[in-house]
C-alpha positions in Angstrom: -6.5 -24.4 28.9 -4.2 -23.4 31.3 -1.8 -19.5 30.5 1.4 -21.4 30.3 0.1 -24.6 28.1 -2.0 -21.9 25.5 1.1 -19.6 24.9 2.7 -22.4 23.9 0.4 -23.4 21.7 0.5 -20.3 20.3 3.9 -20.6 19.7 4.5 -23.6 17.9 1.1 -22.6 15.6 2.3 -19.8 14.8 5.6 -20.1 14.2 7.3 -16.9 14.6 9.4 -18.4 17.4 12.6 -21.0 17.5 13.7 -22.7 20.1 16.6 -22.2 20.3 16.1 -18.6 21.3 13.5 -19.0 24.5 15.9 -17.0 26.7 15.0 -14.2 23.7 11.4 -14.2 25.0 9.3 -12.0 27.2 5.6 -13.0 27.6 2.6 -11.3 29.0 -1.1 -13.1 30.2 -2.6 -10.6 31.6 -1.9 -7.3 29.2 -4.5 -5.0 29.3 -6.1 -2.7 26.7 -7.8 -0.1 26.3 -11.3 1.0 23.5 -12.5 4.6 23.4 -15.1 6.1 20.9 -16.6 9.2 20.7 -19.8 9.3 18.7 -22.1 12.9 18.7 -25.4 11.1 21.2 -22.6 8.6 23.1 -19.0 7.6 24.5 -17.7 4.5 24.6 -15.0 2.7 26.4 -13.9 -0.6 26.7 -11.0 -2.4 28.8 -9.5 -5.7 28.3 -6.4 -6.3 31.0 -6.6 -11.1 29.5 -4.1 -10.1 26.3 -1.5 -12.6 25.0 1.7 -11.2 24.0 5.0 -12.8 23.3 7.8 -10.8 22.6 11.8 -12.0 20.9 14.5 -9.7 22.1 16.7 -11.3 19.3 14.5 -11.3 16.2 12.4 -8.4 17.8 9.7 -10.0 16.3 6.1 -9.8 18.5 2.8 -11.4 18.7 -0.2 -9.8 20.4 -3.2 -11.9 20.8 -6.4 -10.7 21.9 -9.6 -11.8 22.8 -12.5 -10.4 22.1 -15.3 -11.4 24.0 -13.0 -9.8 27.2 -13.7 -6.7 26.3 -15.4 -4.9 29.4 -18.0 -2.3 29.3 -19.9 -0.2 31.8 -23.1 -0.8 29.7 -24.0 -4.3 29.9 -25.6 -3.9 26.5 -23.2 -2.9 24.6 -21.3 -5.2 26.1 -23.4 -8.2 24.3 -24.0 -5.9 21.0 -20.7 -5.5 20.8 -19.7 -9.2 21.0 -23.1 -10.6 19.3 -23.7 -7.5 16.0 -20.0 -5.6 15.3 -17.3 -8.0 16.1 -19.0 -11.3 15.9 -17.0 -12.3 18.9 -18.2 -16.1 18.2 -17.0 -16.3 14.7 -13.9 -14.2 15.2 -12.6 -14.7 18.7 -9.3 -12.9 18.8 -7.3 -10.0 17.4 -3.6 -10.8 16.1 -0.9 -8.6 15.6 2.0 -10.3 14.3 5.4 -7.7 13.1 9.0 -6.9 13.5 10.0 -3.8 15.9 12.6 -2.0 14.3 16.2 -1.9 15.2 17.6 0.0 18.0 17.2 -0.8 21.5 19.2 -2.3 23.5 17.6 -4.7 25.7 20.5 -5.1 28.6 20.6 -1.3 28.5 17.7 0.4 31.1 15.7 3.3 29.6 13.1 4.5 27.7 12.9 4.0 23.3 11.1 5.2 21.2 10.0 1.7 19.1 7.6 0.6 16.2 6.7 -2.3 14.9 5.4 -2.9 11.2 3.1 -6.0 10.8 -0.3 -7.6 10.3 -3.3 -6.5 12.6 -6.3 -8.6 12.2 -9.1 -7.6 13.5 -13.1 -9.2 12.4 -11.1 -11.8 9.9 -9.6 -8.9 8.1 -5.3 -8.6 7.7 -4.6 -4.8 7.1 -0.6 -4.2 7.5 0.1 -1.8 10.0 3.3 0.4 11.5 2.4 0.7 14.7 4.1 3.5 17.0 5.3 2.9 21.3 7.8 3.7 24.0 9.1 0.6 25.5 10.9 0.1 28.9 13.0 -1.4 30.3 14.0 -1.8 33.3 14.9 -4.7 35.9 11.5 -5.2 36.3 10.5 -6.4 33.2 9.6 -4.8 29.9 6.7 -2.2 29.3 5.5 -2.0 25.7 3.0 1.4 25.7 1.8 2.1 22.1 -1.8 4.2 20.5 -3.2 3.8 17.3 -6.5 4.2 16.1 -8.3 2.0 13.8 -11.1 2.7 10.9 -13.2 0.2 11.3 -14.5 0.1 7.6 -11.0 -1.3 7.4 -12.1 -4.3 9.3 -15.2 -4.7 7.6 -16.7 -3.7 10.9 -20.4 -2.1 9.5 -22.5 0.2 11.9 -26.5 0.0 11.9 -27.5 3.6 10.4 -30.0 3.5 13.0 -27.3 3.6 16.0 -24.7 5.3 13.2 -24.3 8.7 15.7 -23.8 6.8 18.9 -20.4 4.9 16.7 -17.4 6.1 15.9 -16.0 5.7 12.8 -12.3 5.5 14.0 -11.7 3.6 17.6 -9.3 5.2 19.8 -7.1 2.1 21.3 -4.2 2.4 23.9 -2.0 -0.8 24.8 -0.1 -1.5 28.3 2.2 -4.7 27.7 4.4 -5.5 30.6 6.4 -8.6 29.7 8.8 -10.8 32.0 10.6 -14.0 30.8 9.2 -16.7 29.4 8.8 -19.4 31.3 7.9 -23.2 29.8 
């Protein structure tokens, strides 16, 4: 399935963007999310460059979809365990955030703005209401959203076996960078 078809299906399936508002929709299919876990015995970091996101600059609705099996680790065994034992990517192939940004960003004017979005983060099949904060940069080259937040594994029913408890932190630091361009059908 090509990326544009996937994006269109995402819009129709979720239903948060209305057809009349497409002129106000920006999107990316190459957003980046990284995470870092610092534990006594081992640090773990991974990167995913296949994040899809859409932002309606009029309604301020935002949708982010992360394919779990696209996280890349330096250690391939870690990547395998992440997908099979912890995030169960065959059962829960995507993490999503669906929310609405607060007012105060002038999308018609270049600048850097502090932003927050209230919504639902779904990870490992568990919904959790979250408020995420970050910065949005607007320029003639597009819109860039940058956010950092933490995820507590227990909040999403991600179990850590006692055998590896010293290798995986209970809280994971997440950093997302999304570079948006106007959405095109």
